[in-house]
C-alpha positions in Angstrom: 30.1 72.5 10.5 28.2 68.7 11.1 25.8 69.3 13.5 26.7 66.0 15.2 30.9 67.1 14.3 30.6 70.5 15.5 34.0 72.1 16.6 34.3 71.7 20.2 36.3 75.0 20.5 32.8 76.4 19.1 30.8 74.5 21.8 32.6 75.4 24.6 32.7 79.2 23.4 28.5 79.3 23.1 28.0 77.7 26.6 30.3 80.0 27.9 28.9 82.8 26.4 24.9 81.5 27.4 26.0 81.8 31.3 26.1 85.7 30.4 23.7 86.2 28.3 26.1 86.3 25.1 25.0 83.6 22.5 23.8 85.3 19.2 27.2 88.1 19.7 29.0 84.7 18.9 27.0 83.7 16.1 27.1 87.8 14.8 30.9 87.0 14.9 31.1 83.3 13.3 28.7 84.7 10.5 27.5 88.3 10.7 26.3 88.3 7.2 23.5 86.0 8.0 20.0 86.2 8.6 19.6 86.0 11.9 15.3 87.5 11.5 12.8 87.7 9.1 10.7 89.6 9.9 6.7 88.7 9.1 6.3 91.6 5.8 9.6 89.3 4.5 12.2 92.5 6.3 15.6 90.5 6.9 17.8 90.8 9.8 21.7 90.3 9.5 23.3 88.3 13.3 25.8 91.8 13.0 22.6 94.1 12.4 20.0 92.9 15.7 23.5 92.2 17.9 24.5 95.5 17.3 21.0 97.3 18.7 21.3 94.8 21.4 24.2 96.4 22.4 23.0 99.7 22.0 19.9 99.2 23.7 21.5 98.3 27.2 23.4 101.2 26.6 20.9 102.8 26.6 19.2 101.4 29.8 23.0 102.1 31.7 23.1 106.1 30.2 19.5 106.7 32.1 19.6 104.7 35.3 18.8 101.2 35.1 20.6 97.8 35.9 20.5 94.0 36.3 17.7 93.6 38.9 15.7 96.1 36.8 12.7 95.6 35.5 11.4 95.9 31.9 8.4 95.5 29.8 8.2 94.7 26.5 4.9 94.6 24.5 5.9 94.2 21.0 4.4 91.6 18.6 6.4 89.2 16.7 8.9 91.7 14.7 13.4 91.8 15.0 12.9 94.3 18.2 11.3 91.9 20.6 14.5 90.1 19.5 17.0 92.7 19.9 14.8 93.6 23.2 15.2 90.1 24.9 18.9 90.1 23.3 20.4 92.9 25.4 18.0 92.3 28.8 19.8 88.8 29.1 23.2 90.2 28.9 22.9 93.3 30.8 21.1 91.8 34.1 17.6 92.6 33.5 14.8 90.9 34.4 12.6 91.4 31.4 8.9 91.2 31.3 7.1 90.3 28.0 3.7 91.0 27.6 0.4 89.2 26.1 -0.7 92.1 23.6 -3.5 91.2 23.1 -4.5 91.7 26.3 -7.0 94.7 27.2 -5.4 98.0 28.5 -6.1 97.6 32.2 -4.2 94.0 31.9 -1.3 95.5 30.4 -1.1 98.4 32.9 -1.7 95.6 35.3 1.1 93.2 34.1 3.0 95.9 34.1 2.6 97.7 37.5 3.2 94.5 39.3 6.1 93.2 37.4 7.4 96.7 38.9 8.4 97.6 35.1 11.0 100.8 35.3 10.9 100.9 31.6 8.4 99.8 28.6 8.8 98.8 25.1 6.3 98.8 23.1 4.8 98.1 19.3 2.4 101.0 17.5 0.3 98.6 16.5 -1.1 97.9 20.3 -4.2 99.8 20.6 -4.4 99.9 24.0 -0.6 100.5 24.8 -1.6 104.0 25.9 -4.2 104.0 27.9 -2.4 101.1 29.8 0.5 103.6 30.5 -1.3 106.4 31.6 -2.4 104.3 34.3 1.8 103.9 34.7 3.0 106.8 35.9 6.4 104.8 37.2 7.9 104.7 33.9 11.2 106.0 33.0 11.4 105.1 29.7 9.1 104.4 27.4 10.1 103.8 23.7 7.8 102.9 20.6 8.8 100.3 17.7 6.6 99.7 14.6 5.7 103.9 14.5 4.2 106.5 16.6 3.0 106.6 19.9 2.0 109.8 22.3 4.6 109.9 24.9 6.7 107.3 23.6 10.2 108.1 21.7 11.4 106.1 18.6 13.1 103.2 19.8 15.0 103.6 16.0 16.5 107.0 17.3 16.4 107.0 20.6 18.9 103.3 20.5 21.4 105.3 17.3 23.3 107.3 19.0 25.0 104.3 21.2 27.9 102.0 20.4 26.7 98.8 18.5 30.4 96.9 19.6 29.7 94.3 22.5 29.5 95.7 26.2 32.5 94.7 27.9 30.4 93.5 31.0 28.1 91.3 30.3 25.2 89.9 33.3 23.1 86.9 32.6 19.2 88.1 33.0 16.1 86.9 33.2 12.6 86.9 31.8 9.9 86.7 34.3 6.2 85.2 32.2 3.0 85.9 33.3 0.5 83.0 33.9 -2.4 83.0 32.2 -4.8 81.7 35.3 -8.0 80.4 35.5 -9.5 83.0 38.0 -8.0 86.0 39.4 -5.4 87.6 38.0 -2.3 86.5 36.1 1.4 86.3 38.3 4.0 86.7 37.4 6.5 83.2 37.8 10.0 84.8 38.6 13.0 82.3 39.1 15.6 83.6 40.8 18.3 81.5 38.9 18.3 82.0 35.1 17.6 79.1 33.3 20.6 78.3 30.3 20.3 75.8 27.9 23.5 74.4 27.1 24.5 73.6 23.6 24.4 70.2 23.4 20.1 70.2 23.4 20.1 72.2 20.7 22.9 69.3 18.6 20.4 67.0 19.7 17.7 68.4 17.9 19.4 68.4 14.9 20.6 72.1 14.4 22.9 72.9 11.6 24.1 76.7 11.6 23.9 76.7 7.4 21.8 74.9 6.7 18.7 75.0 9.9 15.7 77.3 9.7 14.2 78.4 12.3 10.0 79.2 12.2 7.9 81.3 15.2 4.0 80.8 14.5 2.9 81.6 17.6 3.2 84.5 20.1 6.8 85.8 20.9 5.2 86.8 24.4 4.1 83.3 25.3 6.7 81.1 26.9 6.9 78.1 24.8 7.7 79.8 21.3 10.2 82.1 23.5 11.7 79.1 24.2 11.2 76.9 21.7 11.4 79.4 18.4 12.9 82.4 19.9 15.6 81.5 22.1 16.6 78.7 20.1 17.2 80.3 16.5 19.1 82.7 19.2 21.3 79.8 20.4 21.4 77.7 17.1 22.8 80.4 15.1 19.7 80.0 12.9 17.5 82.5 10.8 14.2 83.1 12.4 11.4 83.4 10.3 8.4 85.4 12.0 4.8 84.8 11.3 2.2 87.2 13.1 -1.2 86.2 11.8 -2.3 82.9 11.4 -3.3 81.9 8.1 -3.0 77.7 7.2 -2.1 77.8 3.8 0.1 81.1 4.0 2.0 79.0 7.0 2.2 76.0 4.8 3.6 77.7 2.5 6.5 79.1 4.4 7.8 76.1 5.9 8.0 74.5 2.6 9.4 77.8 0.3 11.7 79.0 3.5 13.0 75.5 3.8 11.6 75.5 7.6 13.8 72.9 9.5 12.3 73.7 13.4 9.0 75.1 14.8 6.5 75.0 17.6 3.0 74.6 17.2 0.3 73.9 19.7 -3.0 71.2 18.4 -5.4 73.3 17.5 -2.5 74.8 14.9 -2.1 70.8 13.5 -5.6 70.7 13.0 -5.8 73.9 11.0 -3.3 72.4 8.9 -4.6 68.8 8.8 -8.0 70.6 7.9 -6.6 72.0 4.0 -7.3 70.4 1.3 -4.8 67.7 0.7 -4.3 69.1 -3.1 -3.3 71.6 -1.1 -1.2 69.8 1.1 0.5 68.3 -1.7 1.6 71.4 -3.8 3.9 71.8 -0.6 6.6 69.9 0.3 7.5 69.6 3.7 10.3 66.1 3.4 12.6 68.7 5.0 11.6 69.7 8.2 13.4 68.0 11.0 11.9 69.2 14.3 8.8 70.0 15.0 8.0 70.0 19.1 4.8 70.9 20.4 2.6 70.8 23.5 0.4 74.0 25.8 -2.6 71.7 25.5 -3.3 68.3 25.0 -3.4 66.7 21.0 -5.6 63.9 20.4 -4.0 60.9 19.2 -5.8 61.1 16.1 -4.3 64.5 14.7 -1.1 63.6 16.2 -0.9 60.2 13.9 -1.9 62.4 10.9 0.5 65.2 12.1 3.4 61.9 11.7 1.5 60.4 8.7 2.2 63.7 7.1 5.9 65.4 8.0 7.1 62.1 9.5 8.5 60.6 12.8 9.5 63.9 13.7 7.1 65.4 16.5 8.3 65.6 19.9 5.5 66.8 22.9 7.0 68.2 26.0 5.1 68.7 29.3 5.9 71.8 31.1 4.3 75.1 31.6 5.5 78.3 32.7 6.6 77.3 36.2 8.7 75.2 34.6 8.7 70.9 35.1 10.5 67.7 35.9 10.7 68.1 32.2 8.8 65.2 29.9 9.3 64.8 26.7 8.3 62.5 24.2 9.6 61.7 20.2 7.3 60.3 17.7 8.3 56.5 17.8 8.2 56.0 21.4 5.0 58.0 21.7 3.4 55.7 18.4 3.7 53.4 21.2 2.5 54.7 24.5 -0.4 56.8 22.3 -1.2 59.6 24.4 1.2 60.0 26.3 3.4 62.9 27.5 6.4 61.3 28.4 8.5 58.2 30.7 9.1 59.8 34.0 12.0 61.6 34.4 15.3 60.8 35.5 16.5 63.7 37.6 13.5 65.0 39.4 10.4 62.6 41.0 7.2 63.5 40.2 4.1 62.4 42.5 0.6 61.3 41.6 -1.4 62.7 45.1 -4.9 62.5 46.0 -7.2 64.9 47.5 -5.8 64.3 50.9 -2.3 64.3 49.4 -0.9 60.9 49.5 0.6 59.1 47.1 -1.7 56.9 44.4 -0.6 54.0 42.5 0.0 53.6 39.2 -3.5 53.6 36.6 -4.4 56.3 39.3 -5.6 59.7 38.4 -4.5 62.3 40.8 -3.0 65.8 41.5 0.3 66.0 39.1 3.2 67.4 41.5 6.9 68.0 40.2 9.5 68.4 42.2 11.2 72.0 42.9 14.6 71.6 41.1 17.3 72.6 44.1 18.1 75.8 44.5 16.3 77.2 41.8 12.9 77.0 42.5 10.4 79.4 41.7 8.1 81.6 43.5 4.6 83.5 42.0 6.0 87.3 42.4 4.6 89.1 44.8 2.3 86.5 46.3 3.3 84.0 48.6 -0.5 82.7 48.9 -0.1 81.5 45.8 3.0 79.8 45.7 2.6 78.3 48.6 -0.5 77.1 47.6 0.3 75.1 45.1 3.3 73.5 47.1 3.7 70.2 48.9 7.0 70.1 50.9 9.2 70.6 47.9 6.6 70.1 45.5 4.7 72.0 42.8 1.8 71.6 41.4 -0.2 73.3 37.7 -3.6 72.3 38.5 -2.8 69.2 36.4 -4.6 65.9 36.7 -3.1 62.8 35.5 -1.9 58.8 36.1 1.4 57.0 35.2 0.5 53.4 33.4 2.4 50.6 34.2 5.8 51.7 32.2 5.7 54.4 34.4 4.5 56.9 31.0 2.2 59.5 31.9 -0.7 60.8 30.8 -3.1 63.9 31.4 -6.8 63.4 31.9 -7.5 67.4 32.6 -6.9 70.3 35.1 -8.8 70.3 38.6 -9.8 73.9 37.4 -11.7 71.9 34.5 -12.9 68.8 36.6 -16.1 68.1 36.2 -18.0 66.7 39.4 -21.3 65.2 38.7 -23.4 63.0 41.2 -20.2 63.2 43.5 -18.1 61.5 40.1 -14.9 63.3 39.0 -14.8 63.7 35.8 -12.0 64.9 33.6 -13.1 66.9 30.5 -9.8 66.4 27.9 -10.6 62.8 27.7 -14.2 63.5 26.2 -12.9 65.6 23.8 -10.4 63.3 22.8 -13.2 61.3 21.6 -15.5 63.4 20.4 -13.0 65.1 18.1 -12.7 61.6 15.7 -16.1 61.8 14.4 -16.2 63.1 11.3 -17.7 66.4 11.6 -16.1 67.7 14.3 -13.9 70.4 13.9 -12.9 71.1 18.0 -14.8 69.9 21.1 -14.7 71.6 24.3 -16.7 69.8 27.0 -17.8 71.3 30.1 -19.8 70.8 33.2 -23.5 72.1 32.8 -25.4 72.6 36.3 -27.8 70.0 37.0 -30.0 70.3 40.1 -30.1 66.7 41.2 -26.0 65.5 40.2 -24.3 69.3 40.5 -23.1 69.4 37.1 -23.2 67.3 33.7 -21.4 66.4 31.4 -22.0 68.7 28.0 -20.2 69.1 24.7 -20.0 71.8 22.6 -19.2 71.4 19.3 -17.7 73.1 16.6 -18.3 71.6 13.4 -16.3 70.7 10.1 -17.2 72.9 6.7 -20.0 71.8 5.0 -21.4 69.4 8.3 -24.9 71.7 9.7 -25.8 71.3 13.2 -29.1 69.8 13.7 -30.7 67.3 15.8 -29.8 64.3 13.7 -26.4 65.1 14.1 -26.1 65.8 17.6 -27.6 62.2 18.8 -25.1 60.7 15.7 -22.1 62.3 17.6 -23.3 61.5 21.3 -24.0 57.6 20.0 -20.0 57.4 18.6 -18.7 58.8 22.3 -21.0 56.2 23.5 -19.6 53.0 21.5 -16.2 54.5 22.8 -16.7 55.9 26.6 -17.8 54.9 30.0 -21.6 55.9 30.4 -21.1 58.1 32.6 -18.3 60.7 30.7 -20.5 60.3 28.1 -22.1 64.1 27.5 -26.4 63.9 28.4 -26.3 67.0 26.4 -24.7 68.4 22.9 -24.5 72.7 21.2 -23.6 73.3 18.4 -21.2 77.1 18.4 -19.4 78.8 15.4 -16.7 79.9 17.7 -14.6 78.3 20.5 -12.5 80.7 22.4 -8.9 79.8 22.8 -6.0 81.1 24.3 -3.3 82.4 22.6 -1.4 79.7 23.4 -4.4 77.4 22.0 -5.7 76.5 25.7 -9.0 75.8 25.0 -10.5 78.8 27.6 -13.0 75.9 28.4 -13.7 78.9 31.3 -15.5 80.6 28.9 -17.0 78.0 27.4 -19.0 77.1 30.2 -19.7 80.5 31.7 -22.9 81.2 29.7 -24.5 77.9 31.4 -23.5 79.1 35.1 -24.9 83.0 34.3 -26.6 83.9 37.4 -26.2 81.1 39.9 -24.5 82.0 42.9 -23.6 78.4 43.1 -20.6 77.5 40.2 -20.6 73.8 41.1 
């Protein structure tokens, strides 16, 4: 079953099954005993067992009165039950909301209530669950995985009495992800039409169900690992190796020893892997890796070049969000010709660069990035028409990103509207500055922000995390700022620099610039 010459009948069968959320059921039939999921503790679960539990869960939900159109919340770490619940939702017409289990009880409760969940399936390791669920009196079903939760039924025991054979009447379900947002409560990204990926996509990524192994090192509740790791393994018929705590050497060891061929990472993970000692990296061969996809946060060109030098030209970068997008992708070969780009202007859906007045800007000028909504498949922010309309210009939407197309129609990101520094009336995009600062030998990570200035409104400040072996001090600060002056225009060079021992990033790997910025603006009536 060569990935290029796969039996066309099987490909057609998989495409038909995808329309009903039953892809994993096909693989349970084709190779029932192959490992579908390996838990972080090493426990392996076959395709047959995983698929059977998904069917059992569908029947339990139906028995309790839930079906197509109803909402279920999943508060679960990286473990096999995450895949079982997802598979059940996709074949039962359920709208599944995976919840960030790192949130507070108040935040978890808000999402459970806002998504209108009738059932919640939660991981006992999440300490905030009991308090969160106590604030959600409307829940009709509460199932616990991984241990006991007061007031919950054990998941395994609850589904055990039900039949595990494939349900006869599948209905394609959906997932509704919640955006983190920069202000206010997160909002669900609701798509009335579920996205179905043709199997040809996985063939083009080199999936071979006999030899491919997928790793999920990020939280499965996030849109990118969910799509590029979890659902890819389910559709591609490959084992999914779950990791639930980042340890750079352990991740590299897993890639090497499990012969992992496909995985999604974010740039901060690249940086942590690259920071391993050379002798550690040399100990773990990685020449079997076929496909690394990355995105979610801008990747400094220096970091990406180092990854390509190490793993080979197997990196593909995407640009999209929970809301979707026009489909920007760029492989290693193309990126080496256009370093820093996230891809060429897509052919199928249009992309516009607009100024603050909504006027189209020519190539070479940075402005708001607006992507065309797919005909018939436009998303809305769940129960928030005002936010939905605020993101729209005609049939285009923005995720708040700023960028420009070069003369060859390649897109370059320069920042986000919410993060734009306005100093003396000039817009400055911090990601450009961070990309230069991390090139300095002492800098492990950087978050450039706008600090308050009585005359200019804001001034550029760099907040720096040093690599091990470097000590903060005035001399090193001066050296880093001088380094920045060599490559940045004067108005973009930080006017000051602070050292910190930690920089906050979301579980998706995005720098939380608002948290870095907040202490500098504390107590001020104006925040810009």
